[in-house]
A tleap script that builds the chain and sets N, CA, C and O, in Angstrom:
source leaprc.protein.ff14SB
mol = sequence {
  NMET LEU GLU ILE MET ILE VAL ILE ALA ILE
  ILE GLY ILE MET LEU GLY VAL ALA ALA PRO
  ASN PHE MET ASP TYR MET LYS SER ARG ARG
  LEU SER GLY ALA ALA MET GLN MET TYR VAL
  ASP LEU MET ASN ALA ARG GLN GLN ALA VAL
  THR GLN ASN LYS TRP VAL SER LEU ARG LEU
  GLU ASN SER HIE GLN TYR LYS ILE PHE THR
  ASP SER ASN LYS ASN GLY ALA ILE ASP THR
  GLY GLU SER VAL ILE ASP ARG ASP ILE HIE
  PRO ASP PHE ALA ASP VAL THR PHE THR THR
  SER ALA GLY THR ILE PHE ALA PHE TYR PRO
  ASN GLY THR ALA ALA SER LYS THR LEU THR
  LEU SER GLY SER THR GLY SER LYS SER ILE
  THR ILE SER THR ALA GLY ARG VAL LYS ILE
  CASN
}
set mol.1.N position { -42.645 13.843 18.219 }
set mol.1.CA position { -41.996 13.920 16.933 }
set mol.1.C position { -41.260 15.259 16.776 }
set mol.1.O position { -40.158 15.322 16.230 }
set mol.2.N position { -41.891 16.305 17.262 }
set mol.2.CA position { -41.290 17.632 17.180 }
set mol.2.C position { -39.994 17.699 17.988 }
set mol.2.O position { -39.024 18.328 17.566 }
set mol.3.N position { -39.986 17.062 19.124 }
set mol.3.CA position { -38.783 17.053 19.967 }
set mol.3.C position { -37.621 16.352 19.264 }
set mol.3.O position { -36.485 16.821 19.328 }
set mol.4.N position { -37.894 15.250 18.607 }
set mol.4.CA position { -36.849 14.518 17.868 }
set mol.4.C position { -36.294 15.381 16.745 }
set mol.4.O position { -35.085 15.392 16.512 }
set mol.5.N position { -37.161 16.101 16.049 }
set mol.5.CA position { -36.713 16.991 14.966 }
set mol.5.C position { -35.829 18.109 15.514 }
set mol.5.O position { -34.846 18.490 14.877 }
set mol.6.N position { -36.166 18.629 16.674 }
set mol.6.CA position { -35.357 19.698 17.288 }
set mol.6.C position { -33.987 19.147 17.691 }
set mol.6.O position { -32.969 19.803 17.474 }
set mol.7.N position { -33.958 17.941 18.277 }
set mol.7.CA position { -32.683 17.318 18.665 }
set mol.7.C position { -31.813 17.071 17.438 }
set mol.7.O position { -30.611 17.334 17.477 }
set mol.8.N position { -32.386 16.580 16.365 }
set mol.8.CA position { -31.636 16.331 15.125 }
set mol.8.C position { -31.095 17.647 14.571 }
set mol.8.O position { -29.955 17.695 14.109 }
set mol.9.N position { -31.884 18.703 14.607 }
set mol.9.CA position { -31.430 20.011 14.122 }
set mol.9.C position { -30.272 20.531 14.968 }
set mol.9.O position { -29.316 21.084 14.425 }
set mol.10.N position { -30.338 20.364 16.281 }
set mol.10.CA position { -29.256 20.814 17.165 }
set mol.10.C position { -27.975 20.019 16.896 }
set mol.10.O position { -26.885 20.589 16.834 }
set mol.11.N position { -28.115 18.701 16.738 }
set mol.11.CA position { -26.944 17.868 16.420 }
set mol.11.C position { -26.340 18.288 15.087 }
set mol.11.O position { -25.118 18.346 14.957 }
set mol.12.N position { -27.170 18.579 14.102 }
set mol.12.CA position { -26.676 19.025 12.797 }
set mol.12.C position { -25.904 20.329 12.895 }
set mol.12.O position { -24.862 20.478 12.256 }
set mol.13.N position { -26.390 21.263 13.672 }
set mol.13.CA position { -25.705 22.549 13.860 }
set mol.13.C position { -24.365 22.335 14.555 }
set mol.13.O position { -23.350 22.918 14.175 }
set mol.14.N position { -24.385 21.486 15.582 }
set mol.14.CA position { -23.131 21.217 16.311 }
set mol.14.C position { -22.089 20.558 15.397 }
set mol.14.O position { -20.910 20.907 15.454 }
set mol.15.N position { -22.514 19.616 14.562 }
set mol.15.CA position { -21.588 18.974 13.630 }
set mol.15.C position { -21.061 19.976 12.598 }
set mol.15.O position { -19.891 19.924 12.218 }
set mol.16.N position { -21.920 20.876 12.152 }
set mol.16.CA position { -21.493 21.898 11.195 }
set mol.16.C position { -20.425 22.818 11.757 }
set mol.16.O position { -19.553 23.285 11.024 }
set mol.17.N position { -20.489 23.076 13.044 }
set mol.17.CA position { -19.492 23.933 13.696 }
set mol.17.C position { -18.219 23.149 13.999 }
set mol.17.O position { -17.117 23.680 13.856 }
set mol.18.N position { -18.361 21.891 14.416 }
set mol.18.CA position { -17.207 21.097 14.862 }
set mol.18.C position { -16.394 20.508 13.714 }
set mol.18.O position { -15.186 20.330 13.871 }
set mol.19.N position { -16.989 20.202 12.585 }
set mol.19.CA position { -16.300 19.511 11.498 }
set mol.19.C position { -15.063 20.253 10.987 }
set mol.19.O position { -14.017 19.619 10.849 }
set mol.20.N position { -15.119 21.553 10.699 }
set mol.20.CA position { -13.907 22.234 10.216 }
set mol.20.C position { -12.771 22.207 11.240 }
set mol.20.O position { -11.611 22.036 10.867 }
set mol.21.N position { -13.089 22.372 12.517 }
set mol.21.CA position { -12.053 22.308 13.549 }
set mol.21.C position { -11.453 20.919 13.636 }
set mol.21.O position { -10.248 20.779 13.844 }
set mol.22.N position { -12.264 19.903 13.481 }
set mol.22.CA position { -11.777 18.530 13.528 }
set mol.22.C position { -10.842 18.250 12.358 }
set mol.22.O position { -9.833 17.565 12.526 }
set mol.23.N position { -11.160 18.763 11.188 }
set mol.23.CA position { -10.313 18.549 10.004 }
set mol.23.C position { -8.939 19.201 10.202 }
set mol.23.O position { -7.919 18.602 9.861 }
set mol.24.N position { -8.902 20.414 10.746 }
set mol.24.CA position { -7.628 21.069 11.037 }
set mol.24.C position { -6.839 20.290 12.076 }
set mol.24.O position { -5.618 20.166 11.974 }
set mol.25.N position { -7.530 19.772 13.068 }
set mol.25.CA position { -6.884 18.962 14.103 }
set mol.25.C position { -6.250 17.716 13.481 }
set mol.25.O position { -5.122 17.366 13.828 }
set mol.26.N position { -6.948 17.047 12.576 }
set mol.26.CA position { -6.418 15.837 11.941 }
set mol.26.C position { -5.198 16.155 11.081 }
set mol.26.O position { -4.250 15.371 11.056 }
set mol.27.N position { -5.200 17.276 10.384 }
set mol.27.CA position { -4.038 17.675 9.587 }
set mol.27.C position { -2.841 17.915 10.488 }
set mol.27.O position { -1.725 17.514 10.156 }
set mol.28.N position { -3.054 18.554 11.603 }
set mol.28.CA position { -1.984 18.803 12.569 }
set mol.28.C position { -1.455 17.492 13.141 }
set mol.28.O position { -0.247 17.339 13.320 }
set mol.29.N position { -2.340 16.551 13.427 }
set mol.29.CA position { -1.921 15.256 13.973 }
set mol.29.C position { -1.118 14.457 12.947 }
set mol.29.O position { -0.189 13.740 13.317 }
set mol.30.N position { -1.468 14.572 11.654 }
set mol.30.CA position { -0.699 13.864 10.621 }
set mol.30.C position { 0.712 14.408 10.538 }
set mol.30.O position { 1.658 13.635 10.392 }
set mol.31.N position { 0.878 15.726 10.627 }
set mol.31.CA position { 2.216 16.318 10.611 }
set mol.31.C position { 3.016 15.855 11.828 }
set mol.31.O position { 4.186 15.494 11.695 }
set mol.32.N position { 2.413 15.862 12.982 }
set mol.32.CA position { 3.092 15.408 14.198 }
set mol.32.C position { 3.425 13.922 14.122 }
set mol.32.O position { 4.489 13.498 14.573 }
set mol.33.N position { 2.521 13.133 13.554 }
set mol.33.CA position { 2.768 11.702 13.400 }
set mol.33.C position { 3.929 11.410 12.465 }
set mol.33.O position { 4.744 10.530 12.741 }
set mol.34.N position { 4.012 12.142 11.361 }
set mol.34.CA position { 5.123 11.957 10.426 }
set mol.34.C position { 6.444 12.359 11.077 }
set mol.34.O position { 7.458 11.685 10.896 }
set mol.35.N position { 6.433 13.449 11.828 }
set mol.35.CA position { 7.645 13.877 12.528 }
set mol.35.C position { 8.076 12.826 13.551 }
set mol.35.O position { 9.268 12.556 13.703 }
set mol.36.N position { 7.119 12.242 14.242 }
set mol.36.CA position { 7.452 11.208 15.229 }
set mol.36.C position { 7.999 9.955 14.537 }
set mol.36.O position { 8.928 9.329 15.046 }
set mol.37.N position { 7.438 9.585 13.392 }
set mol.37.CA position { 7.957 8.429 12.662 }
set mol.37.C position { 9.402 8.667 12.236 }
set mol.37.O position { 10.242 7.776 12.356 }
set mol.38.N position { 9.692 9.868 11.737 }
set mol.38.CA position { 11.065 10.188 11.332 }
set mol.38.C position { 11.995 10.181 12.545 }
set mol.38.O position { 13.118 9.684 12.467 }
set mol.39.N position { 11.534 10.723 13.646 }
set mol.39.CA position { 12.317 10.745 14.882 }
set mol.39.C position { 12.672 9.318 15.307 }
set mol.39.O position { 13.827 9.028 15.618 }
set mol.40.N position { 11.685 8.441 15.317 }
set mol.40.CA position { 11.920 7.053 15.723 }
set mol.40.C position { 12.893 6.363 14.774 }
set mol.40.O position { 13.791 5.651 15.224 }
set mol.41.N position { 12.728 6.562 13.476 }
set mol.41.CA position { 13.642 5.929 12.516 }
set mol.41.C position { 15.066 6.472 12.650 }
set mol.41.O position { 16.028 5.715 12.521 }
set mol.42.N position { 15.210 7.765 12.904 }
set mol.42.CA position { 16.549 8.327 13.115 }
set mol.42.C position { 17.179 7.784 14.397 }
set mol.42.O position { 18.370 7.474 14.419 }
set mol.43.N position { 16.397 7.669 15.447 }
set mol.43.CA position { 16.923 7.107 16.698 }
set mol.43.C position { 17.299 5.639 16.526 }
set mol.43.O position { 18.305 5.185 17.072 }
set mol.44.N position { 16.493 4.896 15.768 }
set mol.44.CA position { 16.829 3.496 15.487 }
set mol.44.C position { 18.105 3.392 14.665 }
set mol.44.O position { 18.917 2.497 14.899 }
set mol.45.N position { 18.293 4.294 13.705 }
set mol.45.CA position { 19.516 4.295 12.910 }
set mol.45.C position { 20.730 4.559 13.800 }
set mol.45.O position { 21.774 3.927 13.640 }
set mol.46.N position { 20.590 5.480 14.721 }
set mol.46.CA position { 21.683 5.765 15.656 }
set mol.46.C position { 21.999 4.531 16.510 }
set mol.46.O position { 23.163 4.183 16.706 }
set mol.47.N position { 20.957 3.883 17.008 }
set mol.47.CA position { 21.150 2.695 17.835 }
set mol.47.C position { 21.812 1.565 17.038 }
set mol.47.O position { 22.681 0.863 17.555 }
set mol.48.N position { 21.400 1.394 15.789 }
set mol.48.CA position { 22.025 0.374 14.939 }
set mol.48.C position { 23.497 0.678 14.718 }
set mol.48.O position { 24.327 -0.231 14.729 }
set mol.49.N position { 23.827 1.952 14.517 }
set mol.49.CA position { 25.228 2.334 14.302 }
set mol.49.C position { 26.081 1.948 15.505 }
set mol.49.O position { 27.199 1.457 15.354 }
set mol.50.N position { 25.548 2.172 16.684 }
set mol.50.CA position { 26.300 1.863 17.900 }
set mol.50.C position { 26.407 0.351 18.110 }
set mol.50.O position { 27.492 -0.162 18.382 }
set mol.51.N position { 25.290 -0.358 17.984 }
set mol.51.CA position { 25.308 -1.796 18.271 }
set mol.51.C position { 26.047 -2.604 17.218 }
set mol.51.O position { 26.668 -3.616 17.543 }
set mol.52.N position { 25.991 -2.174 15.954 }
set mol.52.CA position { 26.675 -2.894 14.880 }
set mol.52.C position { 28.096 -2.392 14.645 }
set mol.52.O position { 28.860 -2.996 13.892 }
set mol.53.N position { 28.445 -1.277 15.298 }
set mol.53.CA position { 29.760 -0.663 15.119 }
set mol.53.C position { 30.031 -0.348 13.647 }
set mol.53.O position { 31.111 -0.622 13.124 }
set mol.54.N position { 29.007 0.242 12.983 }
set mol.54.CA position { 29.092 0.612 11.562 }
set mol.54.C position { 28.428 1.961 11.360 }
set mol.54.O position { 27.662 2.423 12.205 }
set mol.55.N position { 28.728 2.582 10.240 }
set mol.55.CA position { 27.989 3.778 9.845 }
set mol.55.C position { 26.595 3.333 9.411 }
set mol.55.O position { 26.452 2.369 8.660 }
set mol.56.N position { 25.575 4.034 9.884 }
set mol.56.CA position { 24.196 3.794 9.440 }
set mol.56.C position { 23.654 5.139 8.983 }
set mol.56.O position { 23.753 6.142 9.690 }
set mol.57.N position { 23.079 5.139 7.783 }
set mol.57.CA position { 22.619 6.398 7.191 }
set mol.57.C position { 21.151 6.331 6.811 }
set mol.57.O position { 20.599 5.259 6.563 }
set mol.58.N position { 20.538 7.498 6.773 }
set mol.58.CA position { 19.183 7.665 6.282 }
set mol.58.C position { 19.278 8.635 5.112 }
set mol.58.O position { 19.771 9.752 5.267 }
set mol.59.N position { 18.808 8.211 3.946 }
set mol.59.CA position { 18.888 9.057 2.749 }
set mol.59.C position { 17.488 9.355 2.237 }
set mol.59.O position { 16.685 8.442 2.041 }
set mol.60.N position { 17.194 10.636 2.020 }
set mol.60.CA position { 15.912 11.043 1.450 }
set mol.60.C position { 15.924 10.744 -0.044 }
set mol.60.O position { 16.834 11.165 -0.758 }
set mol.61.N position { 14.925 10.024 -0.511 }
set mol.61.CA position { 14.839 9.652 -1.926 }
set mol.61.C position { 14.042 10.673 -2.732 }
set mol.61.O position { 14.409 10.997 -3.861 }
set mol.62.N position { 12.963 11.175 -2.161 }
set mol.62.CA position { 12.124 12.201 -2.796 }
set mol.62.C position { 11.360 12.918 -1.692 }
set mol.62.O position { 11.817 12.939 -0.549 }
set mol.63.N position { 10.227 13.496 -1.996 }
set mol.63.CA position { 9.517 14.306 -1.003 }
set mol.63.C position { 8.785 13.494 0.064 }
set mol.63.O position { 8.249 14.072 1.010 }
set mol.64.N position { 8.752 12.161 -0.070 }
set mol.64.CA position { 8.043 11.357 0.934 }
set mol.64.C position { 8.650 9.972 1.173 }
set mol.64.O position { 8.116 9.212 1.981 }
set mol.65.N position { 9.728 9.627 0.509 }
set mol.65.CA position { 10.357 8.319 0.687 }
set mol.65.C position { 11.802 8.479 1.145 }
set mol.65.O position { 12.477 9.449 0.802 }
set mol.66.N position { 12.261 7.503 1.929 }
set mol.66.CA position { 13.644 7.495 2.392 }
set mol.66.C position { 14.114 6.078 2.604 }
set mol.66.O position { 13.307 5.155 2.717 }
set mol.67.N position { 15.420 5.905 2.658 }
set mol.67.CA position { 16.033 4.599 2.874 }
set mol.67.C position { 16.971 4.686 4.060 }
set mol.67.O position { 17.677 5.678 4.241 }
set mol.68.N position { 16.970 3.632 4.869 }
set mol.68.CA position { 17.908 3.506 5.971 }
set mol.68.C position { 18.839 2.359 5.596 }
set mol.68.O position { 18.382 1.265 5.264 }
set mol.69.N position { 20.150 2.611 5.649 }
set mol.69.CA position { 21.079 1.568 5.216 }
set mol.69.C position { 22.366 1.597 6.026 }
set mol.69.O position { 22.784 2.640 6.530 }
set mol.70.N position { 22.982 0.429 6.137 }
set mol.70.CA position { 24.307 0.351 6.748 }
set mol.70.C position { 25.303 0.731 5.673 }
set mol.70.O position { 25.280 0.184 4.571 }
set mol.71.N position { 26.168 1.659 5.992 }
set mol.71.CA position { 27.134 2.168 5.018 }
set mol.71.C position { 28.518 1.620 5.370 }
set mol.71.O position { 29.347 2.318 5.954 }
set mol.72.N position { 28.748 0.365 5.005 }
set mol.72.CA position { 29.967 -0.339 5.400 }
set mol.72.C position { 31.243 0.348 4.935 }
set mol.72.O position { 32.234 0.383 5.663 }
set mol.73.N position { 31.219 0.894 3.719 }
set mol.73.CA position { 32.433 1.532 3.187 }
set mol.73.C position { 32.423 3.053 3.344 }
set mol.73.O position { 33.310 3.727 2.820 }
set mol.74.N position { 31.451 3.595 4.045 }
set mol.74.CA position { 31.390 5.017 4.411 }
set mol.74.C position { 31.392 5.970 3.218 }
set mol.74.O position { 31.945 7.067 3.299 }
set mol.75.N position { 30.767 5.549 2.102 }
set mol.75.CA position { 30.757 6.406 0.921 }
set mol.75.C position { 29.436 7.144 0.703 }
set mol.75.O position { 29.322 7.922 -0.244 }
set mol.76.N position { 28.437 6.918 1.558 }
set mol.76.CA position { 27.157 7.607 1.434 }
set mol.76.C position { 26.253 7.052 0.355 }
set mol.76.O position { 25.197 7.620 0.076 }
set mol.77.N position { 26.658 5.941 -0.258 }
set mol.77.CA position { 25.852 5.318 -1.307 }
set mol.77.C position { 25.486 3.899 -0.883 }
set mol.77.O position { 26.188 3.264 -0.096 }
set mol.78.N position { 24.375 3.426 -1.423 }
set mol.78.CA position { 23.951 2.054 -1.136 }
set mol.78.C position { 24.681 1.136 -2.106 }
set mol.78.O position { 24.511 1.229 -3.322 }
set mol.79.N position { 25.488 0.257 -1.552 }
set mol.79.CA position { 26.272 -0.675 -2.349 }
set mol.79.C position { 25.755 -2.100 -2.145 }
set mol.79.O position { 24.993 -2.363 -1.214 }
set mol.80.N position { 26.168 -3.002 -3.005 }
set mol.80.CA position { 25.789 -4.402 -2.908 }
set mol.80.C position { 26.235 -4.966 -1.562 }
set mol.80.O position { 27.370 -4.757 -1.132 }
set mol.81.N position { 25.337 -5.676 -0.912 }
set mol.81.CA position { 25.661 -6.301 0.362 }
set mol.81.C position { 25.313 -5.460 1.587 }
set mol.81.O position { 25.363 -5.963 2.710 }
set mol.82.N position { 24.969 -4.210 1.395 }
set mol.82.CA position { 24.589 -3.359 2.531 }
set mol.82.C position { 23.084 -3.506 2.760 }
set mol.82.O position { 22.302 -3.461 1.810 }
set mol.83.N position { 22.685 -3.679 4.013 }
set mol.83.CA position { 21.262 -3.856 4.306 }
set mol.83.C position { 20.523 -2.533 4.126 }
set mol.83.O position { 21.016 -1.473 4.512 }
set mol.84.N position { 19.335 -2.614 3.536 }
set mol.84.CA position { 18.548 -1.418 3.211 }
set mol.84.C position { 17.108 -1.614 3.672 }
set mol.84.O position { 16.519 -2.677 3.473 }
set mol.85.N position { 16.553 -0.580 4.287 }
set mol.85.CA position { 15.140 -0.561 4.663 }
set mol.85.C position { 14.498 0.618 3.935 }
set mol.85.O position { 14.938 1.759 4.080 }
set mol.86.N position { 13.459 0.336 3.155 }
set mol.86.CA position { 12.716 1.381 2.440 }
set mol.86.C position { 11.538 1.840 3.290 }
set mol.86.O position { 10.840 1.028 3.898 }
set mol.87.N position { 11.328 3.147 3.325 }
set mol.87.CA position { 10.202 3.725 4.069 }
set mol.87.C position { 9.498 4.761 3.192 }
set mol.87.O position { 10.110 5.422 2.353 }
set mol.88.N position { 8.191 4.875 3.419 }
set mol.88.CA position { 7.367 5.864 2.725 }
set mol.88.C position { 6.367 6.408 3.737 }
set mol.88.O position { 5.640 5.638 4.366 }
set mol.89.N position { 6.324 7.724 3.898 }
set mol.89.CA position { 5.402 8.303 4.879 }
set mol.89.C position { 4.006 8.545 4.309 }
set mol.89.O position { 3.073 8.797 5.072 }
set mol.90.N position { 3.838 8.475 2.980 }
set mol.90.CA position { 2.547 8.825 2.393 }
set mol.90.C position { 1.403 7.865 2.688 }
set mol.90.O position { 0.265 8.331 2.746 }
set mol.91.N position { 1.608 6.572 2.878 }
set mol.91.CA position { 0.432 5.754 3.199 }
set mol.91.C position { -0.295 6.220 4.468 }
set mol.91.O position { -1.522 6.147 4.539 }
set mol.92.N position { 0.452 6.692 5.459 }
set mol.92.CA position { -0.175 7.131 6.707 }
set mol.92.C position { -0.331 8.640 6.812 }
set mol.92.O position { -1.229 9.121 7.503 }
set mol.93.N position { 0.531 9.392 6.136 }
set mol.93.CA position { 0.558 10.853 6.274 }
set mol.93.C position { 0.591 11.488 4.880 }
set mol.93.O position { 1.599 12.072 4.483 }
set mol.94.N position { -0.510 11.372 4.149 }
set mol.94.CA position { -0.551 11.718 2.728 }
set mol.94.C position { -0.256 13.184 2.424 }
set mol.94.O position { 0.258 13.484 1.347 }
set mol.95.N position { -0.561 14.096 3.324 }
set mol.95.CA position { -0.368 15.509 3.029 }
set mol.95.C position { 0.947 16.062 3.589 }
set mol.95.O position { 1.147 17.276 3.589 }
set mol.96.N position { 1.839 15.199 4.061 }
set mol.96.CA position { 3.117 15.634 4.636 }
set mol.96.C position { 4.246 15.305 3.666 }
set mol.96.O position { 4.296 14.210 3.106 }
set mol.97.N position { 5.155 16.268 3.472 }
set mol.97.CA position { 6.304 16.067 2.582 }
set mol.97.C position { 7.575 16.576 3.247 }
set mol.97.O position { 7.532 17.372 4.184 }
set mol.98.N position { 8.706 16.099 2.741 }
set mol.98.CA position { 10.000 16.612 3.184 }
set mol.98.C position { 10.314 17.864 2.374 }
set mol.98.O position { 10.196 17.852 1.149 }
set mol.99.N position { 10.710 18.938 3.041 }
set mol.99.CA position { 11.162 20.109 2.303 }
set mol.99.C position { 12.683 20.138 2.229 }
set mol.99.O position { 13.250 20.933 1.480 }
set mol.100.N position { 13.348 19.280 2.995 }
set mol.100.CA position { 14.794 19.108 2.848 }
set mol.100.C position { 14.997 18.383 1.530 }
set mol.100.O position { 14.230 17.476 1.207 }
set mol.101.N position { 16.011 18.759 0.758 }
set mol.101.CA position { 16.167 18.251 -0.596 }
set mol.101.C position { 16.456 16.752 -0.645 }
set mol.101.O position { 17.118 16.194 0.230 }
set mol.102.N position { 15.933 16.118 -1.705 }
set mol.102.CA position { 16.169 14.694 -1.936 }
set mol.102.C position { 17.660 14.454 -2.105 }
set mol.102.O position { 18.375 15.302 -2.639 }
set mol.103.N position { 18.122 13.316 -1.656 }
set mol.103.CA position { 19.537 12.982 -1.731 }
set mol.103.C position { 20.304 13.358 -0.479 }
set mol.103.O position { 21.462 12.969 -0.324 }
set mol.104.N position { 19.679 14.111 0.418 }
set mol.104.CA position { 20.334 14.477 1.674 }
set mol.104.C position { 20.524 13.224 2.515 }
set mol.104.O position { 19.614 12.403 2.636 }
set mol.105.N position { 21.708 13.083 3.092 }
set mol.105.CA position { 22.027 11.910 3.894 }
set mol.105.C position { 22.273 12.331 5.333 }
set mol.105.O position { 23.007 13.281 5.606 }
set mol.106.N position { 21.640 11.601 6.249 }
set mol.106.CA position { 21.837 11.780 7.682 }
set mol.106.C position { 22.589 10.545 8.160 }
set mol.106.O position { 22.017 9.457 8.221 }
set mol.107.N position { 23.872 10.705 8.502 }
set mol.107.CA position { 24.711 9.559 8.865 }
set mol.107.C position { 25.006 9.554 10.354 }
set mol.107.O position { 25.277 10.590 10.961 }
set mol.108.N position { 24.945 8.357 10.926 }
set mol.108.CA position { 25.332 8.138 12.314 }
set mol.108.C position { 26.569 7.265 12.329 }
set mol.108.O position { 26.676 6.306 11.564 }
set mol.109.N position { 27.495 7.600 13.197 }
set mol.109.CA position { 28.776 6.902 13.273 }
set mol.109.C position { 28.764 5.868 14.388 }
set mol.109.O position { 27.897 5.924 15.260 }
set mol.110.N position { 29.707 4.920 14.386 }
set mol.110.CA position { 29.707 3.842 15.381 }
set mol.110.C position { 29.725 4.295 16.840 }
set mol.110.O position { 29.295 3.548 17.720 }
set mol.111.N position { 30.208 5.490 17.107 }
set mol.111.CA position { 30.224 5.967 18.493 }
set mol.111.C position { 28.950 6.746 18.853 }
set mol.111.O position { 28.871 7.315 19.942 }
set mol.112.N position { 27.951 6.781 17.956 }
set mol.112.CA position { 26.681 7.440 18.225 }
set mol.112.C position { 26.629 8.893 17.803 }
set mol.112.O position { 25.573 9.517 17.898 }
set mol.113.N position { 27.728 9.447 17.345 }
set mol.113.CA position { 27.736 10.838 16.899 }
set mol.113.C position { 27.221 10.930 15.465 }
set mol.113.O position { 26.972 9.915 14.815 }
set mol.114.N position { 27.066 12.151 14.989 }
set mol.114.CA position { 26.535 12.369 13.643 }
set mol.114.C position { 26.990 13.716 13.128 }
set mol.114.O position { 27.536 14.526 13.878 }
set mol.115.N position { 26.766 13.955 11.853 }
set mol.115.CA position { 26.970 15.284 11.288 }
set mol.115.C position { 25.736 16.113 11.618 }
set mol.115.O position { 24.617 15.618 11.487 }
set mol.116.N position { 25.908 17.340 12.036 }
set mol.116.CA position { 24.799 18.200 12.426 }
set mol.116.C position { 23.983 18.577 11.190 }
set mol.116.O position { 24.505 19.179 10.251 }
set mol.117.N position { 22.687 18.214 11.197 }
set mol.117.CA position { 21.797 18.518 10.070 }
set mol.117.C position { 20.381 18.722 10.574 }
set mol.117.O position { 20.049 18.389 11.712 }
set mol.118.N position { 19.555 19.280 9.698 }
set mol.118.CA position { 18.144 19.506 10.011 }
set mol.118.C position { 17.283 18.927 8.903 }
set mol.118.O position { 17.570 19.103 7.719 }
set mol.119.N position { 16.231 18.238 9.300 }
set mol.119.CA position { 15.239 17.694 8.389 }
set mol.119.C position { 13.937 18.445 8.637 }
set mol.119.O position { 13.501 18.563 9.782 }
set mol.120.N position { 13.313 18.955 7.580 }
set mol.120.CA position { 12.074 19.710 7.725 }
set mol.120.C position { 10.945 18.980 7.013 }
set mol.120.O position { 11.081 18.563 5.863 }
set mol.121.N position { 9.835 18.836 7.716 }
set mol.121.CA position { 8.628 18.242 7.165 }
set mol.121.C position { 7.560 19.321 7.084 }
set mol.121.O position { 7.429 20.140 7.994 }
set mol.122.N position { 6.797 19.323 5.995 }
set mol.122.CA position { 5.746 20.325 5.823 }
set mol.122.C position { 4.411 19.650 5.577 }
set mol.122.O position { 4.320 18.621 4.908 }
set mol.123.N position { 3.391 20.254 6.131 }
set mol.123.CA position { 2.022 19.807 5.919 }
set mol.123.C position { 1.149 21.023 5.679 }
set mol.123.O position { 1.642 22.150 5.629 }
set mol.124.N position { -0.137 20.797 5.533 }
set mol.124.CA position { -1.039 21.913 5.244 }
set mol.124.C position { -1.235 22.832 6.447 }
set mol.124.O position { -1.753 23.938 6.295 }
set mol.125.N position { -0.828 22.391 7.648 }
set mol.125.CA position { -0.984 23.234 8.837 }
set mol.125.C position { 0.322 23.882 9.279 }
set mol.125.O position { 0.344 24.580 10.292 }
set mol.126.N position { 1.415 23.665 8.540 }
set mol.126.CA position { 2.689 24.261 8.926 }
set mol.126.C position { 3.837 23.304 8.673 }
set mol.126.O position { 3.786 22.477 7.763 }
set mol.127.N position { 4.873 23.424 9.489 }
set mol.127.CA position { 6.042 22.554 9.319 }
set mol.127.C position { 6.644 22.217 10.677 }
set mol.127.O position { 6.405 22.900 11.674 }
set mol.128.N position { 7.430 21.149 10.686 }
set mol.128.CA position { 8.171 20.728 11.867 }
set mol.128.C position { 9.588 20.403 11.430 }
set mol.128.O position { 9.810 19.886 10.335 }
set mol.129.N position { 10.540 20.710 12.292 }
set mol.129.CA position { 11.946 20.422 12.006 }
set mol.129.C position { 12.461 19.373 12.971 }
set mol.129.O position { 12.080 19.336 14.141 }
set mol.130.N position { 13.324 18.533 12.463 }
set mol.130.CA position { 14.017 17.555 13.285 }
set mol.130.C position { 15.500 17.857 13.141 }
set mol.130.O position { 16.045 17.809 12.038 }
set mol.131.N position { 16.149 18.167 14.257 }
set mol.131.CA position { 17.577 18.482 14.216 }
set mol.131.C position { 18.378 17.327 14.792 }
set mol.131.O position { 17.966 16.663 15.743 }
set mol.132.N position { 19.526 17.112 14.188 }
set mol.132.CA position { 20.466 16.110 14.667 }
set mol.132.C position { 21.743 16.865 15.019 }
set mol.132.O position { 22.323 17.549 14.176 }
set mol.133.N position { 22.170 16.736 16.253 }
set mol.133.CA position { 23.373 17.436 16.699 }
set mol.133.C position { 24.602 16.588 16.412 }
set mol.133.O position { 24.487 15.409 16.076 }
set mol.134.N position { 25.776 17.189 16.545 }
set mol.134.CA position { 27.022 16.443 16.327 }
set mol.134.C position { 27.199 15.350 17.369 }
set mol.134.O position { 27.921 14.382 17.129 }
set mol.135.N position { 26.555 15.487 18.516 }
set mol.135.CA position { 26.610 14.441 19.548 }
set mol.135.C position { 25.663 13.286 19.214 }
set mol.135.O position { 25.656 12.277 19.919 }
set mol.136.N position { 24.865 13.420 18.151 }
set mol.136.CA position { 23.938 12.389 17.753 }
set mol.136.C position { 22.552 12.521 18.327 }
set mol.136.O position { 21.704 11.654 18.117 }
set mol.137.N position { 22.313 13.592 19.049 }
set mol.137.CA position { 20.995 13.810 19.647 }
set mol.137.C position { 19.996 14.202 18.577 }
set mol.137.O position { 20.270 15.074 17.753 }
set mol.138.N position { 18.837 13.558 18.587 }
set mol.138.CA position { 17.770 13.834 17.636 }
set mol.138.C position { 16.659 14.544 18.388 }
set mol.138.O position { 16.229 14.083 19.446 }
set mol.139.N position { 16.189 15.668 17.849 }
set mol.139.CA position { 15.201 16.480 18.550 }
set mol.139.C position { 14.188 17.037 17.571 }
set mol.139.O position { 14.553 17.535 16.506 }
set mol.140.N position { 12.896 16.953 17.934 }
set mol.140.CA position { 11.829 17.547 17.130 }
set mol.140.C position { 11.613 18.967 17.619 }
set mol.140.O position { 11.423 19.197 18.814 }
set mol.141.N position { 11.641 19.928 16.690 }
set mol.141.CA position { 11.417 21.333 17.036 }
set mol.141.C position { 10.065 21.775 16.522 }
set mol.141.O position { 9.681 22.929 16.709 }
savepdb mol mol.pdb
quit
């Protein structure tokens, strides 16, 4: 019985030491996961622009929601008849927000190029930036 109590005490001490590190690790993984989701959606928008031969844009709605839409008339606004996909990062990455201002539009052109811009995501462990070059290259920094 004494041996079991000693094993339980050792496991308790180990969990007490490991739990804070695990929580920081999970916060870091959520930030990386949100950045990867944004990266994938931006790359998909670029691919849609090329395959559909249309402008495809991603517009930040607030600190955690964005819309991806085909911009047929190239005005940067969602108009009737343009396909729209709504996304929200908070269900999976609750502590991550966009620090780039709402209303910012990331547009991809039919030839795969884009306007050079940076999207910044922040979490409790820091921030990550996603840059889009004029050649249309999307990169997580």
